[in-house]
N, C-alpha and C positions, 0 to 999 in steps of 0.2 A: 211510105209506110214501113215501119220497122218490122223485121221478121221476129216472130216469137221465139224465144230461147227455151228449149226443152230441158236444159240442164241448169238454168239459172233462174233466180227470182223466187217467188213465194212457193213453198212446198207445204203440204198438209200432212198430218198424221191421221190416217183414217183408222178407226178402231171400233171393233164390236166387242162389247163387254156385257157379261151377264149381270144384271142388276142385283141379284140375290147373292151370288158367290164372288162377284168381282173378278171372275175368270175372264181373261182376254181370249176370245174365240178366234179372232182374226185381226190382222193389222196390215197396213200398207202405207208407204211414204210416197207421195207424188203430188202432182198438180191437182187442183180442184176442178177437174174437167170430166167430160163424159167417159173417156176411156179408162181413166184411173178408177172412177166410180164403177164402171162396168166390171173391171177385174176384181175390185174389192167386194162388191155385192155377190158376184159369182163365187168368190172364196168363202164368204159368209154362208151362203146357201149350201156349199159342200160340207160344211161343218155342223149344221144343225138338222135335227129331225123332229118330227112331231109338231104339235101346235106351239107356236111361239108368238110373242108380242114384240113388235118392232117399233122403236121410237127414233125419230130423226129430227134434225133441225129443218128449216124450210127451204133447203136448197132445191131448186125446181126440177132437177134431174132425178131425185130419189124415187118419186112415185113410179116413173117409167122403168127405172132400173130394177126396182123391187118386184114389180109385176113381171118383168122379163125373166127373172131368175126364180121367183117364188110362185109364179102363176097367180091364180085368183082365189085359191082355197087353202085351208089349213094354217092360216096365220091371221093375225090382226095387226094392222099398221096404223099408227098415228103420228102426227107431226106436231112439234112444239115450237112456237115462235116466242122468243123472249124479247120484251120491249124494255129498252134502257132509256133513262133520262139523264139530263145534265144535273150535276150536283148543285145544291143551293148554297149560297153564301149566307153568313150569319144574319145579314139584313133582309133575307128573303128573296134576293134577286138570283137569277140563274148565273152560275159560273160557266162561262163559255170556254170550253176546252178544245184544243186542237184534236186532230184525228186519233192520235195515239197518246194523249196526255191524260193523266189523272184516272180516277176510278169513277165510272158511271154506275149508278144504282139501278138495279132492276126494278122496273115499275110494275110489270105484269108479265104473266106467261099465258099465252093463248094456246090451247090444245084442241086439235080436231081429229076426227077419225077420217082416214083415207080409204082403208080397205078393212072389211070385217067390223068387229065391235071391240076395239081396244078399250081397256079400262082407263078412261081419261084421268081418273084420280091418281093412278100410279104411273101414268105415262110421263116420263121426264128424260131429259138429256143431262141432268145434273151429275149423274154417276160418272159419266165419261169426262165431263168438264173438270170434275175434281181430280180425276186421274191425270188429265192434261196439265193441271196446275203442279202436280207432283213431278211430272216429267220435265216441265220448264224450270222448276225450282232446283233441280239437281244438275 
């Protein structure tokens, strides 16, 4: 079995952004693993106060990490899962793309409450995804 490289491979930009002001409250570059997530959510918690609404993608560690650092009261937390489909060819058949080829169209976004009562109508990860497109484009 190969030993995991801690300084090579995929790295993620973890970012907390205020949806209204687009202010970046915290960020971290690292692996998409428990320990990077732990440090990131801890950093976010140290920078916010009062009631907040948290929206994340469906990475399975988020609920545990958020409860660890935010507790169980004073915030609402929801998760958004985006479902993408293969693009259609002009004749109506599916265009089978490789893993990182082409543009897949979003078919649906499923939102669910995890803690508290988040406003599922405004719960989205689109703000940060737009910011990531800007980062990658420059």
